[in-house]
Backbone bond lengths (Angstrom), bond angles and torsions (degrees), N, CA, C in turn:
res aa  C-N    CA-C-N  psi(-1)  N-CA   C-N-CA  omega(-1)  CA-C   N-CA-C  phi
1 M - - - 1.467 - - 1.521 111.37 -
2 R 1.360 115.20 -37.92 1.453 119.28 -179.97 1.534 110.86 -61.78
3 N 1.362 115.44 -39.85 1.467 119.45 179.47 1.523 111.59 -64.54
4 L 1.359 116.08 -41.36 1.468 120.24 179.92 1.525 111.10 -63.95
5 S 1.328 115.97 -39.59 1.464 120.39 179.05 1.527 110.67 -64.08
6 S 1.325 115.73 -39.45 1.467 120.23 179.73 1.521 111.17 -65.08
7 I 1.338 115.25 -42.25 1.468 119.83 178.72 1.521 110.49 -63.64
8 F 1.343 116.32 -42.37 1.468 120.70 -179.40 1.524 110.73 -62.42
9 L 1.345 116.44 -44.24 1.467 120.32 179.20 1.528 111.15 -63.28
10 A 1.346 116.39 -37.87 1.463 120.33 -179.96 1.528 110.62 -65.11
11 V 1.349 116.29 -41.81 1.457 120.68 178.75 1.531 110.92 -63.22
12 V 1.340 116.13 -43.39 1.464 120.55 179.59 1.525 110.49 -61.88
13 M 1.332 116.20 -42.17 1.463 120.13 179.10 1.531 111.66 -63.73
14 L 1.348 116.50 -41.20 1.466 120.45 178.24 1.516 111.32 -62.91
15 L 1.350 116.53 -41.55 1.469 120.12 178.31 1.522 111.01 -63.74
16 D 1.341 116.68 -39.69 1.469 120.04 178.37 1.519 110.97 -62.81
17 V 1.353 115.47 -41.59 1.462 119.98 179.43 1.523 110.71 -64.86
18 A 1.350 115.81 -42.13 1.466 120.05 -179.98 1.521 111.33 -64.28
19 N 1.340 116.27 -42.33 1.470 119.75 179.38 1.524 111.11 -65.17
20 S 1.344 115.78 -41.10 1.465 119.78 178.88 1.516 110.88 -63.25
21 F 1.360 115.57 -41.55 1.470 120.18 178.94 1.523 110.97 -62.97
22 A 1.365 115.66 -43.63 1.465 119.96 -179.60 1.519 111.22 -63.64
23 Q 1.390 115.96 -40.50 1.453 119.09 -179.23 1.532 111.68 -67.57
24 E 1.370 115.16 -38.48 1.452 119.08 179.41 1.527 111.39 -64.24
25 H 1.354 115.75 -40.76 1.456 119.71 -176.00 1.523 112.78 -89.04
26 Q 1.346 116.66 -5.28 1.475 119.99 176.66 1.525 110.13 -59.88
27 E 1.341 116.00 -29.14 1.453 120.19 -178.78 1.527 111.84 -65.65
28 E 1.355 117.47 -15.98 1.449 120.91 -177.38 1.526 113.02 -85.44
29 Y 1.330 117.07 -11.78 1.458 120.24 -178.14 1.523 110.20 -151.96
30 S 1.327 115.40 168.62 1.465 121.22 172.76 1.525 109.18 -118.55
31 I 1.314 116.53 157.29 1.464 121.95 -179.97 1.521 108.97 -118.29
32 L 1.324 114.99 127.64 1.467 121.67 176.35 1.521 107.98 -115.03
33 S 1.322 116.53 130.29 1.463 121.01 178.54 1.520 109.36 -144.85
34 G 1.320 115.61 166.64 1.456 119.71 178.89 1.514 111.96 170.11
35 K 1.321 115.15 -175.42 1.463 121.89 -179.99 1.526 110.08 -118.58
36 I 1.322 115.09 150.67 1.469 121.62 171.98 1.522 106.54 -114.26
37 T 1.326 116.96 115.50 1.465 121.35 -178.19 1.519 110.52 -124.30
38 D 1.346 115.19 157.63 1.464 120.14 178.42 1.519 110.49 -94.39
39 E 1.337 115.53 -171.30 1.463 120.81 -176.61 1.527 112.42 -66.17
40 E 1.338 117.17 -16.50 1.468 121.41 176.92 1.523 111.44 -99.85
41 N 1.341 116.49 13.13 1.460 124.27 179.51 1.528 113.11 63.76
42 K 1.347 116.57 27.19 1.465 121.26 175.96 1.527 109.21 -97.84
43 T 1.329 115.82 142.69 1.463 120.34 -179.10 1.525 110.68 -65.88
44 V 1.328 116.38 132.08 1.466 121.63 177.91 1.532 107.40 -94.95
45 F 1.343 115.89 87.74 1.464 120.49 -171.97 1.530 113.18 -68.22
46 N 1.329 117.52 -34.34 1.470 119.41 -175.66 1.528 112.50 -90.79
47 A 1.329 116.28 19.84 1.470 119.71 173.07 1.525 109.02 -77.19
48 K 1.321 116.17 146.76 1.460 121.93 175.52 1.515 107.89 -106.35
49 I 1.335 116.73 131.14 1.455 121.08 -175.22 1.524 108.76 -119.43
50 I 1.333 115.68 131.34 1.464 121.50 -179.70 1.523 109.23 -125.40
51 I 1.332 116.12 131.41 1.461 121.55 174.36 1.524 107.74 -107.82
52 S 1.311 116.95 137.49 1.469 119.81 -176.40 1.518 110.96 -142.78
53 Q 1.343 113.86 152.54 1.459 121.48 174.69 1.525 107.87 -153.25
54 G 1.316 116.66 125.37 1.462 120.50 177.66 1.519 113.99 59.24
55 G 1.316 117.14 34.72 1.458 120.70 177.86 1.516 114.33 86.00
56 V 1.351 118.18 -6.90 1.471 122.07 178.12 1.524 108.53 -93.55
57 Q 1.331 116.14 124.96 1.466 120.65 -176.34 1.525 111.33 -115.21
58 K 1.339 114.91 153.60 1.459 120.77 177.08 1.517 108.89 -148.96
59 D 1.349 115.55 134.69 1.461 120.00 175.39 1.529 109.41 -73.76
60 I 1.329 116.41 142.69 1.460 121.74 178.56 1.523 108.56 -103.10
61 A 1.332 116.13 133.57 1.463 121.58 -177.80 1.532 111.11 -88.02
62 W 1.345 114.25 155.32 1.465 121.28 176.00 1.523 109.75 -91.07
63 S 1.351 116.74 144.99 1.458 121.59 176.73 1.527 108.94 -151.64
64 H 1.353 116.60 114.15 1.464 122.29 177.67 1.531 111.87 53.86
65 N 1.331 116.09 56.70 1.465 123.52 176.09 1.533 113.48 66.92
66 M 1.324 117.01 11.78 1.460 120.76 179.01 1.526 109.32 -134.11
67 Y 1.315 115.75 159.27 1.455 119.25 170.17 1.524 107.81 -96.10
68 K 1.320 115.83 153.24 1.464 119.64 -177.03 1.520 109.42 -153.84
69 V 1.350 116.52 137.05 1.456 120.35 -179.04 1.530 109.92 -149.76
70 R 1.337 115.53 145.19 1.457 121.67 173.28 1.527 109.63 -97.91
71 V 1.321 115.69 137.42 1.467 120.77 179.30 1.526 107.76 -125.99
72 Y 1.344 116.35 127.84 1.469 120.75 -173.83 1.524 113.42 -99.01
73 L 1.313 118.00 -8.93 1.456 121.33 179.13 1.526 110.25 -118.36
74 S 1.305 116.41 134.02 1.464 120.23 175.76 1.525 109.31 -72.22
75 G 1.327 115.40 151.31 1.454 118.74 177.86 1.517 111.81 149.88
76 I 1.331 115.45 -173.90 1.462 121.60 179.70 1.527 108.79 -95.94
77 Y 1.320 116.42 128.21 1.462 122.75 -177.29 1.528 110.23 -118.68
78 E 1.322 114.93 152.11 1.467 120.98 175.29 1.519 109.01 -108.47
79 I 1.309 115.60 130.69 1.469 122.11 176.19 1.521 107.31 -108.37
80 E 1.349 116.72 123.67 1.462 120.79 179.58 1.523 109.24 -122.06
81 V 1.322 115.55 133.94 1.470 121.85 -177.79 1.524 109.27 -110.17
82 F 1.338 115.71 130.50 1.461 122.37 178.57 1.528 109.59 -117.04
83 Y 1.333 114.70 143.55 1.464 120.76 175.98 1.522 108.32 -138.04
84 L 1.333 115.76 120.38 1.466 121.78 -176.12 1.533 110.98 55.26
85 G 1.335 115.06 38.91 1.456 120.25 178.23 1.515 114.35 79.16
86 C 1.335 117.10 3.16 1.469 121.11 -177.10 1.534 109.75 -108.61
87 S 1.331 116.73 131.02 1.456 120.94 176.91 1.531 108.85 -73.26
88 I 1.352 116.34 119.57 1.463 119.47 -173.60 1.525 113.26 -117.26
89 A 1.338 118.20 -10.18 1.466 119.55 179.13 1.521 110.32 -162.72
90 K 1.355 115.71 145.64 1.460 122.21 174.76 1.525 108.53 -135.93
91 R 1.327 116.54 137.16 1.459 121.87 177.23 1.527 108.92 -138.67
92 E 1.324 116.22 150.33 1.459 121.79 173.70 1.517 109.40 -114.73
93 I 1.339 115.87 143.43 1.459 120.01 179.74 1.526 108.72 -148.96
94 E 1.333 116.39 142.46 1.456 121.01 176.56 1.519 108.89 -95.87
95 L 1.315 116.29 128.11 1.459 122.09 -178.27 1.523 109.63 -118.14
96 K 1.338 115.62 138.33 1.454 121.73 177.49 1.522 109.17 -123.82
97 K 1.321 115.69 149.09 1.459 120.45 -178.98 1.529 110.74 -59.85
98 G 1.325 115.20 140.40 1.464 120.63 175.20 1.507 115.03 88.76
99 E 1.351 119.18 -3.61 1.462 120.02 -178.35 1.524 111.99 -112.24
100 N 1.309 115.60 151.08 1.461 122.87 173.77 1.522 108.36 -104.39
101 R 1.332 116.80 125.69 1.455 121.00 -178.97 1.521 110.08 -121.12
102 T 1.313 114.72 145.97 1.463 121.35 176.57 1.524 109.12 -117.24
103 L 1.337 115.56 130.91 1.466 120.51 178.26 1.525 108.40 -135.83
104 D 1.342 115.77 99.46 1.456 121.17 176.30 1.527 109.11 -87.72
105 I 1.321 116.30 136.56 1.470 121.15 -178.19 1.518 109.45 -123.96
106 Q 1.328 116.15 125.39 1.464 120.60 176.25 1.527 108.90 -106.42
107 V 1.320 115.57 130.70 1.467 120.78 -177.35 1.523 109.49 -118.86
108 D 1.310 115.14 154.84 1.467 121.40 179.36 1.528 108.79 -104.90
109 L 1.315 116.69 110.02 1.465 121.85 -179.92 1.526 112.41 -103.83
110 S 1.333 116.45 11.80 1.466 119.53 -175.93 1.518 112.32 -62.40
111 N 1.355 117.16 -29.99 1.465 119.31 -178.77 1.530 112.21 -80.51
112 M 1.345 115.97 1.56 1.463 119.26 -179.55 1.528 112.37 -114.90
113 R 1.313 117.19 -7.83 1.459 120.15 -170.44 1.527 113.81 -68.90
114 S 1.317 117.06 -40.55 1.468 119.88 -167.18 1.517 114.87 -98.69
115 Q 1.336 118.61 -20.25 1.461 120.14 -174.52 1.531 111.67 -78.59
116 S 1.314 115.89 141.00 1.467 120.17 178.71 1.531 110.03 -156.82
117 I 1.334 114.95 160.32 1.458 122.32 174.57 1.526 107.44 -130.16
118 S 1.302 116.82 136.45 1.466 121.07 177.15 1.528 108.60 -147.62
119 G 1.313 115.21 162.98 1.457 118.97 179.84 1.508 112.04 171.50
120 K 1.333 115.12 -160.77 1.456 121.35 -175.96 1.529 109.30 -139.62
121 I 1.340 115.98 142.19 1.465 121.78 179.44 1.534 107.73 -114.55
122 T 1.334 116.28 124.26 1.460 120.67 -178.19 1.530 111.39 -132.77
123 N 1.329 115.03 164.61 1.461 122.87 174.42 1.528 108.16 -76.07
124 K 1.327 116.94 125.53 1.470 120.54 -174.89 1.522 112.43 -65.01
125 K 1.334 117.68 -31.19 1.463 120.55 -177.37 1.523 112.59 -83.74
126 T 1.351 115.78 -41.92 1.472 119.47 -173.37 1.521 113.18 -105.14
127 D 1.348 117.24 -12.54 1.465 123.14 -177.34 1.536 112.22 66.45
128 E 1.334 116.52 15.57 1.457 120.13 177.84 1.528 110.52 -75.92
129 N 1.348 116.12 149.72 1.457 121.03 177.78 1.529 110.16 -69.05
130 L 1.333 117.04 139.58 1.456 121.66 176.75 1.524 108.99 -103.20
131 V 1.315 115.19 114.96 1.464 121.92 -178.23 1.531 109.31 -91.26
132 G 1.320 117.07 135.65 1.459 120.84 176.96 1.511 114.99 82.38
133 A 1.344 117.78 7.46 1.467 119.66 176.23 1.532 109.18 -67.66
134 V 1.328 116.84 143.61 1.464 121.76 -178.53 1.523 109.88 -94.86
135 V 1.340 115.44 128.83 1.462 121.63 174.68 1.526 107.00 -115.54
136 A 1.331 116.90 115.33 1.466 121.55 -177.04 1.513 110.24 -121.11
137 I 1.339 116.84 137.25 1.457 121.51 174.80 1.522 108.26 -122.32
138 Q 1.335 116.60 140.62 1.458 118.93 179.87 1.520 111.15 -159.22
139 N 1.336 114.25 154.49 1.462 122.23 168.07 1.524 106.57 -144.23
140 D 1.318 118.42 -160.47 1.459 120.62 -174.99 1.524 113.57 -69.35
141 T 1.335 117.70 -21.83 1.471 119.90 -174.39 1.518 113.93 -119.42
142 A 1.314 118.86 -13.14 1.469 120.34 -175.46 1.521 110.66 -141.66
143 H 1.314 115.27 150.40 1.466 120.23 175.71 1.529 109.17 -159.58
144 T 1.304 116.44 141.90 1.466 122.48 175.30 1.526 108.10 -160.56
145 H 1.325 117.02 166.78 1.465 120.34 -179.33 1.520 109.85 -153.71
146 T 1.320 115.18 166.57 1.456 121.98 176.56 1.527 108.26 -152.10
147 R 1.341 116.90 175.27 1.469 122.05 177.33 1.525 109.62 -122.12
148 T 1.327 114.88 153.64 1.464 119.24 179.15 1.528 110.86 -75.14
149 L 1.336 115.26 150.69 1.467 122.24 -179.24 1.524 110.36 -88.27
150 E 1.338 116.03 -172.17 1.460 121.38 -177.97 1.525 113.01 -58.81
151 D 1.330 117.01 -30.91 1.467 120.35 -179.78 1.528 112.44 -92.27
152 G 1.349 116.38 9.87 1.464 120.42 177.77 1.518 114.88 81.87
153 T 1.335 117.75 3.01 1.464 120.32 -177.24 1.532 111.49 -90.70
154 Y 1.327 115.42 159.08 1.460 122.17 175.84 1.517 108.69 -143.46
155 S 1.329 116.73 163.40 1.460 121.64 177.51 1.525 109.24 -155.50
156 I 1.341 116.13 130.69 1.460 121.92 175.16 1.524 107.12 -123.92
157 K 1.332 116.42 121.25 1.462 121.17 -175.50 1.531 110.85 -110.35
158 E 1.332 114.66 169.83 1.465 122.94 176.78 1.527 111.77 53.26
159 I 1.312 115.80 56.84 1.464 121.80 -179.33 1.532 109.20 -96.64
160 P 1.312 117.90 128.51 1.470 119.62 177.54 1.539 111.43 -62.81
161 I 1.302 116.62 151.11 1.460 121.53 176.38 1.527 108.93 -63.19
162 G 1.348 116.39 137.35 1.452 118.93 178.92 1.513 112.68 157.80
163 I 1.332 115.55 -177.54 1.465 122.40 178.53 1.530 108.53 -102.46
164 Y 1.326 116.54 132.11 1.460 121.69 -173.79 1.525 111.41 -130.86
165 N 1.332 113.89 157.13 1.456 121.04 168.16 1.529 107.16 -104.18
166 V 1.324 115.80 125.16 1.464 120.93 178.54 1.524 108.20 -102.99
167 E 1.329 116.01 126.83 1.462 121.32 179.57 1.519 109.25 -121.71
168 V 1.324 116.12 131.38 1.465 121.72 -179.46 1.522 108.52 -122.78
169 L 1.323 116.01 126.23 1.462 120.26 177.49 1.515 109.43 -144.41
170 C 1.321 115.67 151.12 1.457 121.23 -179.08 1.521 108.11 -112.32
171 V 1.351 115.91 106.55 1.466 120.89 -178.76 1.524 112.08 -119.00
172 D 1.318 117.38 -4.26 1.453 121.29 179.96 1.525 110.53 -72.87
173 P 1.362 118.33 142.99 1.467 120.18 178.92 1.521 113.42 -56.32
174 S 1.347 116.69 -27.91 1.463 119.02 179.79 1.523 112.14 -68.27
175 C 1.346 117.10 -14.99 1.463 120.33 177.15 1.531 111.52 -74.44
176 M 1.341 115.88 -11.80 1.467 122.91 178.81 1.528 110.88 59.51
177 V 1.314 118.13 -107.32 1.465 119.77 -175.78 1.525 109.77 -71.81
178 G 1.348 116.02 166.09 1.450 119.91 -178.21 1.519 112.63 -75.48
179 Y 1.331 114.68 159.33 1.464 120.99 179.11 1.520 109.33 -133.46
180 M 1.314 115.72 149.63 1.458 121.21 175.65 1.529 109.38 -69.26
181 V 1.344 116.04 140.38 1.461 121.06 178.16 1.531 109.15 -75.38
182 E 1.326 116.73 136.49 1.467 121.93 178.73 1.530 109.31 -110.06
183 N 1.331 117.09 136.99 1.464 122.72 177.39 1.519 110.15 -128.19
184 K 1.321 115.80 144.54 1.460 120.24 177.79 1.521 109.66 -151.58
185 K 1.333 117.69 137.55 1.458 122.48 177.46 1.524 108.59 -95.47
186 I 1.333 116.51 131.62 1.469 120.80 -178.50 1.529 110.28 -132.99
187 E 1.313 116.19 159.38 1.461 122.03 172.61 1.522 108.45 -117.15
188 V 1.328 115.62 124.26 1.473 121.19 178.74 1.522 108.24 -99.00
189 K 1.332 115.27 117.72 1.458 121.10 -179.19 1.525 110.68 -100.61
190 K 1.321 116.35 166.18 1.455 121.81 -176.99 1.525 111.14 -58.40
191 D 1.338 115.94 132.98 1.475 125.16 178.23 1.529 113.09 63.72
192 E 1.331 117.35 14.73 1.467 120.15 -176.83 1.531 111.20 -85.36
193 K 1.319 114.87 137.59 1.467 122.10 174.98 1.530 107.54 -118.45
194 L 1.313 115.12 98.09 1.456 120.76 -175.10 1.522 111.70 -84.32
195 K 1.330 115.56 140.33 1.462 121.19 172.21 1.522 106.81 -111.53
196 L 1.325 115.37 120.98 1.456 120.67 -172.62 1.527 109.21 -135.56
197 D 1.340 116.35 105.24 1.468 121.57 177.54 1.532 109.65 -97.37
198 F 1.322 115.33 148.90 1.467 120.91 177.52 1.522 110.03 -131.49
199 Q 1.314 115.56 142.42 1.456 121.45 171.90 1.524 108.06 -117.96
200 L 1.325 116.05 116.55 1.454 121.02 -177.82 1.523 110.65 -91.01
201 R 1.318 114.75 133.13 1.467 119.87 179.55 1.519 109.81 -85.95
202 P 1.340 117.14 120.96 1.467 119.73 179.78 1.522 111.33 -67.18
203 V 1.328 114.94 140.82 1.462 120.46 176.67 1.525 107.53 -82.55
204 S 1.316 115.58 124.73 1.462 119.79 179.80 1.520 108.65 -72.87
205 E 1.332 117.25 111.35 1.453 121.84 -175.46 1.519 111.35 -96.71
206 A 1.317 114.06 155.25 1.473 119.92 -176.35 1.528 111.15 -87.19
207 H 1.332 113.70 158.34 1.466 121.86 174.36 1.525 106.58 -132.83
208 F 1.312 116.33 140.96 1.460 116.92 171.54 1.521 110.61 -144.22
209 H 1.311 113.88 152.96 1.459 121.02 -176.90 1.528 108.57 -146.27
210 G 1.296 116.07 174.02 1.458 119.46 178.28 1.512 111.55 176.20
211 K 1.337 115.20 -170.28 1.451 121.15 -177.62 1.524 108.88 -133.60
212 V 1.329 115.73 141.85 1.460 122.36 178.68 1.522 108.07 -109.61
213 T 1.337 116.76 121.98 1.468 120.92 -176.11 1.525 111.32 -132.54
214 D 1.341 114.93 164.61 1.468 122.44 174.96 1.529 108.57 -77.67
215 E 1.335 117.05 130.08 1.459 122.03 -175.90 1.528 112.43 -63.33
216 D 1.339 117.36 -33.67 1.460 121.12 -176.68 1.529 113.34 -87.23
217 T 1.325 116.49 -41.91 1.468 119.58 -173.59 1.522 113.33 -100.47
218 G 1.331 117.55 -19.50 1.458 120.73 -177.03 1.519 113.34 78.12
219 E 1.346 116.58 3.18 1.463 120.14 -178.62 1.529 110.49 -74.73
220 A 1.325 115.18 150.64 1.464 121.00 179.20 1.531 110.07 -67.52
221 I 1.308 116.22 141.16 1.470 121.72 176.41 1.531 108.11 -107.12
222 T 1.300 115.34 118.22 1.469 120.69 -179.41 1.524 110.82 -88.85
223 F 1.313 114.90 155.61 1.465 123.40 174.34 1.530 113.88 59.42
224 A 1.322 117.27 25.47 1.469 119.10 170.22 1.529 108.03 -71.38
225 L 1.325 117.11 140.02 1.465 122.03 -178.71 1.523 109.50 -94.32
226 I 1.337 115.90 119.02 1.468 121.16 178.35 1.529 107.21 -107.94
227 T 1.330 117.04 117.27 1.463 122.67 -176.46 1.523 110.28 -116.66
228 L 1.319 116.19 132.53 1.467 121.97 178.45 1.521 107.94 -106.34
229 K 1.340 116.48 123.78 1.461 121.49 -178.23 1.522 110.80 -122.79
230 Q 1.321 115.20 154.66 1.463 121.35 174.46 1.525 108.10 -143.21
231 N 1.322 116.18 122.31 1.465 122.29 -177.03 1.523 111.68 55.55
232 G 1.329 116.16 38.01 1.452 121.56 177.88 1.505 115.29 81.07
233 R 1.332 117.53 -2.52 1.470 121.70 -178.09 1.524 110.13 -107.00
234 M 1.334 115.55 135.00 1.451 119.22 -179.80 1.527 110.67 -70.38
235 I 1.326 115.72 129.97 1.460 121.09 178.16 1.530 110.21 -94.50
236 T 1.324 115.75 -48.20 1.464 121.34 177.95 1.523 108.85 -163.73
237 N 1.315 116.50 168.09 1.463 119.99 174.69 1.528 110.07 -151.55
238 T 1.313 115.75 165.95 1.461 121.74 178.93 1.528 108.51 -157.39
239 H 1.345 116.70 172.70 1.467 121.47 177.73 1.529 109.54 -120.11
240 S 1.313 115.27 151.30 1.470 119.28 173.44 1.525 108.91 -72.72
241 D 1.346 116.14 145.99 1.466 120.14 -177.67 1.530 110.36 -87.41
242 F 1.345 116.70 -166.39 1.457 120.57 -176.06 1.530 112.57 -68.03
243 G 1.319 116.21 -17.66 1.459 119.34 176.02 1.512 112.61 -95.36
244 G 1.363 116.15 2.19 1.462 121.19 -178.33 1.517 113.63 85.71
245 Y 1.361 117.23 2.53 1.462 120.73 -175.67 1.541 111.02 -89.08
246 Y 1.331 115.57 148.56 1.458 121.97 173.95 1.528 107.80 -136.06
247 Y 1.329 115.94 162.69 1.463 120.58 -177.44 1.524 109.15 -150.34
248 M 1.330 117.26 133.05 1.470 123.18 174.99 1.518 109.23 -129.28
249 E 1.325 116.24 137.84 1.467 119.64 -178.27 1.524 110.84 -137.09
250 H 1.345 114.07 170.42 1.471 122.71 -179.87 1.527 111.11 56.76
251 I 1.322 117.04 50.36 1.460 122.63 178.34 1.525 108.97 -103.49
252 P 1.331 118.29 116.84 1.472 120.17 178.18 1.530 111.37 -64.37
253 A 1.315 116.31 155.45 1.461 120.68 178.24 1.517 110.42 -60.80
254 G 1.342 116.12 145.82 1.458 119.87 179.65 1.515 111.56 158.31
255 I 1.329 115.67 -179.30 1.462 122.18 177.90 1.530 108.40 -100.76
256 Y 1.330 115.89 128.41 1.458 121.39 -174.78 1.529 110.99 -130.84
257 E 1.318 114.91 163.13 1.458 122.24 170.14 1.519 107.91 -114.40
258 I 1.335 116.83 130.29 1.464 121.80 177.19 1.522 107.89 -107.59
259 V 1.334 115.48 127.96 1.464 121.59 178.50 1.528 108.00 -120.22
260 V 1.334 116.15 124.69 1.469 121.21 -179.24 1.529 108.34 -118.80
261 T 1.328 117.07 125.20 1.458 121.34 -177.51 1.536 110.78 -133.61
262 R 1.320 114.02 152.93 1.471 121.43 176.70 1.522 107.89 -162.13
263 T 1.311 116.39 135.99 1.463 120.64 179.07 1.527 110.66 -55.53
264 D 1.339 116.52 135.89 1.470 124.92 179.45 1.525 113.19 73.99
265 Y 1.322 117.50 12.21 1.467 120.86 176.87 1.523 109.04 -131.00
266 N 1.337 115.51 152.40 1.458 119.32 178.12 1.528 110.50 -71.16
267 M 1.343 115.60 147.27 1.461 120.80 -177.24 1.528 110.56 -76.25
268 K 1.314 116.89 142.11 1.463 122.81 175.80 1.531 108.48 -110.48
269 R 1.330 115.92 135.53 1.466 120.90 179.91 1.522 108.50 -142.77
270 M 1.344 116.35 131.30 1.454 119.40 179.05 1.521 110.69 -151.99
271 E 1.331 115.83 152.64 1.460 121.81 177.54 1.514 109.42 -104.87
272 I 1.337 115.77 134.29 1.469 119.89 -179.44 1.529 109.83 -134.39
273 E 1.305 115.62 153.95 1.466 121.86 172.63 1.518 108.03 -108.06
274 I 1.313 115.49 121.00 1.465 120.92 -179.86 1.523 108.20 -102.24
275 K 1.309 116.26 125.59 1.465 121.75 -179.83 1.526 110.03 -95.10
276 E 1.318 114.69 160.01 1.462 120.36 -177.32 1.533 111.06 -60.01
277 G 1.329 115.12 127.93 1.459 121.31 177.04 1.516 114.96 75.06
278 E 1.331 117.64 6.57 1.458 120.86 -175.12 1.530 111.65 -74.27
279 K 1.334 115.82 145.23 1.463 122.66 175.58 1.521 107.51 -119.79
280 L 1.336 115.86 108.56 1.456 121.82 -173.02 1.524 111.83 -107.29
281 N 1.335 114.45 147.88 1.463 121.05 172.32 1.526 107.19 -116.41
282 L 1.329 116.91 110.73 1.458 122.10 -177.44 1.524 109.54 -120.84
283 D 1.337 116.08 107.15 1.464 121.31 177.22 1.522 109.48 -96.76
284 F 1.321 115.78 150.01 1.463 121.12 179.10 1.531 109.70 -129.51
285 Q 1.337 115.58 137.02 1.466 121.55 175.68 1.526 108.56 -115.84
286 F 1.339 114.96 129.48 1.455 121.78 -177.62 1.520 111.34 -104.60
287 K 1.326 115.16 144.46 1.466 121.72 172.60 1.521 108.25 -96.37
288 F 1.339 116.59 126.35 1.456 121.26 -179.32 1.526 109.68 -69.42
289 V 1.354 116.30 118.90 1.463 121.99 178.88 1.526 107.10 -130.54
290 P 1.345 117.65 90.80 1.466 120.27 -175.41 1.512 112.51 -64.81
291 Q 1.324 115.40 143.47 1.456 121.16 176.40 1.522 107.98 -89.00
292 I 1.346 117.42 119.67 1.458 122.36 -177.09 1.523 109.29 -102.23
293 E 1.298 115.48 120.12 1.447 120.25 178.57 1.524 109.69 -81.14
294 E 1.321 115.59 159.33 1.459 121.34 -177.45 1.536 110.49 -60.44
295 G 1.327 116.29 132.07 1.457 120.42 178.50 1.502 113.75 94.01
296 E 1.358 117.56 -9.55 1.456 120.59 -179.65 1.526 110.10 -89.80
297 H 1.297 115.17 160.18 1.477 121.43 175.06 1.509 108.18 -113.33
298 P 1.320 119.08 134.42 1.472 121.45 -177.57 1.516 113.63 -51.92
299 A 1.310 118.21 -33.02 1.465 120.41 -177.36 1.521 112.43 -67.95
300 W 1.326 115.62 -16.53 1.466 118.27 -177.98 1.532 112.40 -83.57
301 I 1.311 117.38 -9.86 1.467 119.74 -176.82 1.522 109.83 -83.57
302 I 1.310 115.09 126.15 1.457 120.46 -177.52 1.529 108.78 -113.95
303 R 1.332 117.22 132.84 1.478 121.96 177.65 1.505 110.24 -92.30
304 F 1.319 114.90 136.97 1.463 119.38 179.48 1.521 109.40 -108.19
């Protein structure tokens, strides 16, 4: 019992020290907290709150159904509330060091409750569903996005009234080949539930293949590294197989540099223009250039 009493007293003393420290340093900052509620007095938990002063912005975190932030400089601050990417409220408040202030903000979300957009995204050529396609809507004050489900459908709810640009693009790996981006301007009216389907046109991508051989013997060269670059950045690479053959597919149209390398052979480098849907046959012939280590004699090198 004596040990428990000692532990309890130690904890109480630590709490007293912590409270004293907090009170002493409270003078160095102010605390702003409050609630964000809707027209039905319900907390809007997924609201984003930003406090700013002189062009410097900071996100405010939520804590126990309230927002709370520490401010170390006295002055006038702007509090802006966002919902679904839309600015829905602005308030100004003067904060001074050492004080705790409460600022509750009530917002009206009634104009966002009923509007929605839904639809389906498919391949224009095959009519197949596109999974993971991005559907984004935005204007000067609001923006949000979603992805299509397994059946190619999407749904965006609680959209503010207004005029928007809708952009649809397929960037998910499950989309496989590339697709043209689709854009459409729409007007969302009060209580409107829009149905908006899109068909994305697949970009016809190029394929090319070829064979890597020895310039003198005509024999196939295995494990040659074929690298495709664009603007100095590697796009993809592959190796020649046991027959000397290589294959590259799903290459968008454009100008590329092909670099082919293999130990004991001279490097090949060339620039090519690949057109949409093109199927190219590019063969490469290498000149055998053995690497001679110090102390070796060229006659000792044997080719296999």
